[in-house]
DOKE-93463 format. One line per 10 residues: number of its first residue (from 1); their letters; for each residue x, y, z negated of N, C-alpha, C, CB. Coordinates in steps of 0.001 Angstrom, whole numbers, always signed. Glycine has a CB too. Layout:
<nodes>
NUM) a) X:Y:Z:X:Y:Z:X:Y:Z:X:Y:Z | ...
</nodes>
This chain:
<nodes>
1) merekrecas) -78239:+50412:+113340:-77040:+51190:+113569:-75862:+50492:+112887:-77213:+52642:+113045 | -74879:+50113:+113647:-73716:+49438:+113113:-72640:+50463:+112780:-73186:+48391:+114109 | -72057:+50293:+111591:-71011:+51221:+111163:-69641:+50725:+111600:-71045:+51410:+109640 | -68815:+51663:+111936:-67454:+51348:+112336:-66596:+51151:+111085:-66870:+52467:+113240 | -65781:+50089:+111086:-64886:+49853:+109960:-63771:+50875:+109999:-64315:+48414:+109985 | -63442:+51391:+108808:-62363:+52363:+108698:-61408:+51937:+107600:-62916:+53774:+108419 | -60196:+52429:+107705:-59214:+52141:+106669:-59612:+52850:+105383:-57797:+52569:+107115 | -59194:+52263:+104272:-59573:+52833:+102974:-58473:+53727:+102402:-59897:+51714:+101982 | -57605:+54253:+103253:-56484:+55069:+102795:-56948:+56289:+102011:-55643:+55510:+103976 | -58011:+56946:+102457:-58479:+58138:+101758:-58963:+57803:+100353:-59596:+58811:+102547
11) ltkimtaytv) -59672:+56710:+100220:-60134:+56283:+98900:-58938:+55939:+98012:-61086:+55069:+99019 | -57947:+55318:+98594:-56737:+54981:+97848:-56050:+56248:+97352:-55773:+54154:+98720 | -55968:+57273:+98193:-55341:+58529:+97794:-56155:+59213:+96695:-55190:+59464:+99007 | -57471:+59147:+96784:-58327:+59733:+95736:-58079:+59022:+94407:-59837:+59636:+96130 | -58007:+57700:+94443:-57765:+56939:+93208:-56351:+57197:+92682:-57973:+55423:+93454 | -55392:+57410:+93570:-54031:+57751:+93133:-54049:+59096:+92414:-53049:+57793:+94344 | -54732:+60084:+92978:-54827:+61400:+92337:-55532:+61278:+90980:-55586:+62401:+93255 | -56610:+60514:+90928:-57340:+60300:+89672:-56411:+59685:+88617:-58575:+59383:+89907 | -55632:+58690:+89022:-54706:+58030:+88107:-53642:+59012:+87622:-54046:+56819:+88789 | -53133:+59854:+88521:-52141:+60856:+88132:-52738:+61803:+87084:-51652:+61653:+89373
21) fklmerfetd) -53960:+62260:+87298:-54583:+63162:+86317:-54742:+62474:+84958:-55958:+63643:+86828 | -55122:+61210:+84972:-55264:+60461:+83716:-53912:+60300:+83017:-55888:+59075:+83984 | -52865:+59998:+83794:-51535:+59855:+83218:-51000:+61190:+82704:-50579:+59271:+84248 | -51288:+62267:+83411:-50886:+63592:+82940:-51519:+63881:+81581:-51286:+64681:+83965 | -52761:+63525:+81447:-53467:+63721:+80185:-52864:+62835:+79095:-54970:+63418:+80353 | -52659:+61576:+79408:-52142:+60612:+78432:-50765:+61000:+77913:-52081:+59228:+79049 | -49888:+61446:+78810:-48522:+61761:+78426:-48292:+63261:+78237:-47569:+61229:+79462 | -49388:+64019:+78200:-49331:+65465:+77996:-48319:+66110:+78944:-48970:+65787:+76537 | -48473:+65765:+80211:-47597:+66271:+81262:-48299:+67416:+81971:-47211:+65148:+82268 | -47603:+68503:+82140:-48154:+69693:+82788:-48051:+69567:+84304:-47424:+70962:+82306
31) ettlitvspe) -48990:+70167:+85016:-48969:+70087:+86482:-47798:+70840:+87094:-50263:+70629:+87047 | -47103:+71650:+86281:-45920:+72358:+86788:-44630:+71556:+86572:-45797:+73723:+86109 | -44743:+70361:+85980:-43569:+69502:+85793:-42939:+69210:+87148:-43954:+68175:+85070 | -41618:+69286:+87192:-40908:+69106:+88456:-40541:+67646:+88702:-39654:+69964:+88477 | -40671:+67249:+89949:-40294:+65914:+90406:-39330:+66096:+91569:-41554:+65056:+90826 | -38237:+65348:+91550:-37295:+65369:+92662:-37594:+64168:+93559:-35810:+65344:+92152 | -37753:+64432:+94827:-38113:+63401:+95802:-36910:+62489:+96051:-38599:+64045:+97134 | -37141:+61202:+95885:-36078:+60201:+96088:-35942:+59879:+97578:-36378:+58901:+95278 | -34837:+59227:+97951:-34694:+58791:+99347:-35789:+57805:+99742:-33319:+58152:+99565 | -36189:+56948:+98784:-37245:+55965:+99076:-38571:+56655:+99378:-37420:+54993:+97895
41) aagvigtsae) -38927:+57653:+98565:-40187:+58370:+98784:-40151:+59128:+100107:-40467:+59343:+97620 | -39035:+59786:+100369:-38906:+60558:+101612:-38965:+59663:+102844:-37599:+61345:+101611 | -38564:+58396:+102691:-38501:+57492:+103836:-39727:+56619:+104040:-37326:+56624:+103698 | -40777:+56836:+103246:-41978:+56013:+103377:-42620:+56258:+104741:-42987:+56318:+102233 | -43058:+55172:+105378:-43688:+55300:+106695:-45169:+55617:+106550:-43501:+54011:+107514 | -45772:+56061:+107618:-47200:+56370:+107625:-47428:+57870:+107555:-47907:+55675:+106458 | -48640:+58241:+107205:-48961:+59665:+107125:-48063:+60316:+106092:-50457:+59887:+106771 | -47706:+61581:+106331:-46647:+62191:+105530:-46945:+63634:+105160:-45343:+62124:+106271 | -46486:+64006:+103973:-46496:+65405:+103552:-45163:+66051:+103929:-46757:+65526:+102019 | -44332:+65286:+104653:-43031:+65734:+105129:-42101:+66122:+103985:-43201:+66904:+106071
51) llegdtlqiw) -42144:+65315:+102903:-41223:+65534:+101787:-39835:+65099:+102218:-41679:+64759:+100510 | -38843:+65825:+101764:-37461:+65519:+102096:-36721:+65062:+100848:-36764:+66740:+102724 | -35789:+64157:+101044:-34961:+63693:+99934:-34335:+64895:+99235:-33862:+62712:+100432 | -34459:+64926:+97900:-33882:+66010:+97111:-34809:+67185:+96887:-32654:+66492:+97764 | -35941:+67260:+97612:-36919:+68312:+97331:-37315:+68234:+95861:-38174:+68179:+98254 | -37426:+69385:+95221:-37902:+69434:+93844:-39204:+70222:+93853:-36836:+70083:+92875 | -40274:+69517:+93530:-41605:+70112:+93618:-42382:+69852:+92333:-42374:+69555:+94834 | -43369:+70706:+92087:-44252:+70515:+90947:-45236:+69384:+91251:-45006:+71828:+90608 | -45687:+68734:+90199:-46705:+67681:+90371:-47875:+68235:+91181:-47203:+67146:+88984 | -48293:+69439:+90883:-49436:+70049:+91572:-49185:+70144:+93079:-49723:+71449:+90997
61) qilhglmlps) -47978:+70512:+93463:-47635:+70617:+94884:-47639:+69240:+95545:-46257:+71284:+95059 | -47123:+68244:+94829:-47093:+66898:+95395:-48513:+66343:+95513:-46219:+65964:+94529 | -49376:+66678:+94561:-50777:+66260:+94671:-51417:+66850:+95931:-51571:+66691:+93415 | -51078:+68086:+96255:-51576:+68677:+97500:-51060:+67888:+98704:-51151:+70163:+97608 | -49799:+67492:+98657:-49222:+66675:+99730:-49867:+65308:+99827:-47738:+66513:+99520 | -50352:+64827:+98693:-51063:+63542:+98663:-52434:+63672:+99324:-51219:+63039:+97207 | -53171:+64716:+98959:-54571:+64812:+99358:-54801:+65488:+100720:-55323:+65559:+98310 | -54051:+66518:+101034:-54350:+67257:+102266:-53880:+66533:+103525:-53711:+68624:+102210 | -52597:+66182:+103636:-52207:+65408:+104817:-52259:+63905:+104564:-50808:+65802:+105260 | -52780:+63505:+103395:-52838:+62087:+103006:-51447:+61474:+103011:-53767:+61299:+103952
71) gndaahalae) -50513:+62171:+102351:-49105:+61805:+102402:-48728:+60570:+101602:-48302:+62931:+101930 | -48322:+59538:+102325:-47803:+58333:+101674:-46533:+58644:+100891:-47527:+57235:+102714 | -45718:+59574:+101411:-44490:+59956:+100721:-44799:+60615:+99377:-43660:+60902:+101596 | -45851:+61425:+99341:-46254:+62077:+98095:-46763:+61046:+97088:-47340:+63139:+98368 | -47539:+60080:+97583:-48036:+59015:+96699:-46861:+58248:+96098:-48976:+58045:+97472 | -45864:+57966:+96907:-44693:+57223:+96446:-43925:+58027:+95398:-43773:+56876:+97632 | -43739:+59321:+95625:-43015:+60175:+94675:-43736:+60220:+93328:-42860:+61604:+95241 | -45053:+60336:+93357:-45830:+60351:+92112:-45755:+58999:+91403:-47298:+60715:+92399 | -45815:+57931:+92175:-45735:+56584:+91592:-44384:+56353:+90930:-45979:+55515:+92668 | -43318:+56800:+91565:-41986:+56650:+90969:-41896:+57425:+89651:-40893:+57138:+91951
81) ffggilkkes) -42386:+58653:+89655:-42290:+59499:+88461:-43067:+58899:+87293:-42810:+60911:+88763 | -44358:+58621:+87518:-45180:+58108:+86422:-44840:+56658:+86098:-46659:+58228:+86770 | -44393:+55908:+87085:-43928:+54548:+86816:-42734:+54554:+85877:-43564:+53839:+88119 | -41851:+55535:+86040:-40709:+55676:+85148:-41131:+55964:+83717:-39800:+56773:+85641 | -42138:+56818:+83555:-42650:+57133:+82220:-43274:+55888:+81592:-43688:+58284:+82288 | -44071:+55163:+82372:-44718:+53947:+81858:-43689:+52889:+81500:-45706:+53386:+82887 | -42632:+52753:+82302:-41573:+51778:+82015:-40875:+52115:+80708:-40551:+51732:+83163 | -40569:+53391:+80515:-39909:+53825:+79280:-40789:+53513:+78077:-39586:+55335:+79332 | -42076:+53816:+78189:-43010:+53528:+77096:-43069:+52026:+76822:-44418:+54065:+77431 | -43103:+51242:+77874:-43147:+49783:+77736:-41898:+49257:+77044:-43302:+49119:+79107
91) denemklrke) -40734:+49756:+77463:-39470:+49337:+76849:-39430:+49700:+75371:-38282:+49977:+77577 | -39900:+50911:+75039:-39915:+51348:+73640:-40861:+50478:+72813:-40332:+52829:+73542 | -42011:+50155:+73371:-42964:+49298:+72657:-42405:+47896:+72464:-44294:+49228:+73415 | -41729:+47377:+73486:-41144:+46041:+73384:-40077:+46009:+72288:-40537:+45610:+74737 | -39238:+47030:+72228:-38189:+47073:+71209:-38824:+47200:+69819:-37209:+48256:+71475 | -39870:+47977:+69703:-40565:+48123:+68411:-41143:+46772:+67966:-41701:+49192:+68514 | -41755:+46046:+68902:-42308:+44732:+68562:-41217:+43758:+68146:-43088:+44161:+69744 | -40090:+43786:+68854:-38980:+42902:+68498:-38471:+43218:+67091:-37834:+43033:+69523 | -38357:+44499:+66786:-37875:+44905:+65467:-38857:+44446:+64385:-37678:+46442:+65406 | -40149:+44610:+64635:-41153:+44171:+63662:-41093:+42662:+63446:-42556:+44576:+64123
101) eadrakleee) -40918:+41907:+64538:-40809:+40450:+64419:-39585:+40071:+63602:-40741:+39795:+65809 | -38477:+40734:+63864:-37246:+40441:+63122:-37411:+40799:+61644:-36050:+41213:+63727 | -38084:+41918:+61380:-38336:+42298:+59981:-39195:+41256:+59278:-39019:+43675:+59909 | -40254:+40821:+59954:-41165:+39842:+59343:-40431:+38537:+59044:-42374:+39573:+60268 | -39627:+38110:+59951:-38943:+36832:+59780:-37633:+36978:+58998:-38665:+36209:+61140 | -37259:+38221:+58735:-36013:+38507:+58012:-34828:+37804:+58660:-36135:+38081:+56545 | -34765:+37920:+59966:-33694:+37274:+60714:-32591:+38297:+60992:-34232:+36661:+62041 | -31711:+38430:+60058:-30647:+39418:+60196:-29756:+39121:+61395:-29811:+39467:+58931 | -29525:+37846:+61694:-28687:+37507:+62845:-29356:+37953:+64143:-28405:+35991:+62882 | -30661:+37745:+64219:-31381:+38176:+65424:-31338:+39684:+65538:-32844:+37683:+65403
111) raalgldape) -31487:+40366:+64403:-31446:+41831:+64414:-30092:+42308:+64935:-31712:+42401:+62994 | -29013:+41649:+64480:-27678:+42035:+64932:-27534:+41773:+66424:-26594:+41274:+64145 | -28053:+40631:+66892:-27965:+40300:+68321:-28740:+41301:+69170:-28494:+38882:+68574 | -29847:+41819:+68625:-30657:+42800:+69353:-30111:+44214:+69184:-32109:+42746:+68876 | -29135:+44360:+68284:-28569:+45690:+68061:-29444:+46567:+67199:-28328:+46368:+69369 | -30251:+45964:+66364:-31149:+46722:+65499:-30517:+46910:+64130:-32509:+46016:+65371 | -30991:+47902:+63392:-30495:+48151:+62040:-30795:+46961:+61147:-31119:+49431:+61454 | -29909:+46673:+60221:-30167:+45611:+59246:-31203:+46128:+58252:-28845:+45168:+58510 | -32134:+45281:+57827:-33135:+45732:+56873:-32463:+46041:+55541:-34247:+44671:+56693 | -33056:+46975:+54815:-32517:+47310:+53501:-32661:+46113:+52589:-33229:+48544:+52899
121) dpepesnsas) -31664:+45961:+51669:-31747:+44861:+50716:-32913:+45093:+49775:-30431:+44714:+49925 | -33764:+44085:+49599:-34885:+44275:+48688:-34370:+44341:+47254:-35924:+43138:+48846 | -35100:+45019:+46419:-34708:+45099:+45009:-34823:+43719:+44410:-35584:+46123:+44222 | -33825:+43325:+43573:-33895:+41988:+42967:-35077:+41900:+42038:-32604:+41656:+42209 | -35715:+40740:+42110:-36854:+40518:+41220:-36333:+40183:+39839:-37778:+39388:+41751 | -37017:+40701:+38832:-36590:+40410:+37468:-37227:+39093:+37035:-36977:+41571:+36492 | -36466:+38301:+36320:-36961:+37023:+35787:-37374:+37250:+34339:-35869:+35885:+35894 | -38567:+37720:+34169:-39038:+37953:+32808:-39966:+36830:+32402:-39751:+39318:+32689 | -39754:+36355:+31186:-40622:+35294:+30653:-41787:+35919:+29949:-39855:+34360:+29694 | -42972:+35411:+30203:-44163:+35958:+29575:-44495:+35221:+28326:-45327:+35921:+30511
</nodes>
């Protein structure tokens, strides 16, 4: 018996939903958090949950749009939302690493160029003879 090849869109949508649940857990995001549908998400081609630009829906509602009609628009809206959170976290981590590097190297000029606070002046060491 030969099996017919099928598109893996349903599996992709399942993995997208799984990823959303993991991200919700990681960032302590509630399923009632609101997402506003962007023009890009509303304009995605393919199967659709019929989201409209400017719609404001809960994550839970968009997940239904992802899974029931296999909405590409819903997948895009969720990706934009959580992608924004991940980008913000990445930017914050990058700035923290830069600040730590500047602190370690005591490069006040680099700190100023990056717009970071100048490190506090260390207490002068005492020159005591033993």
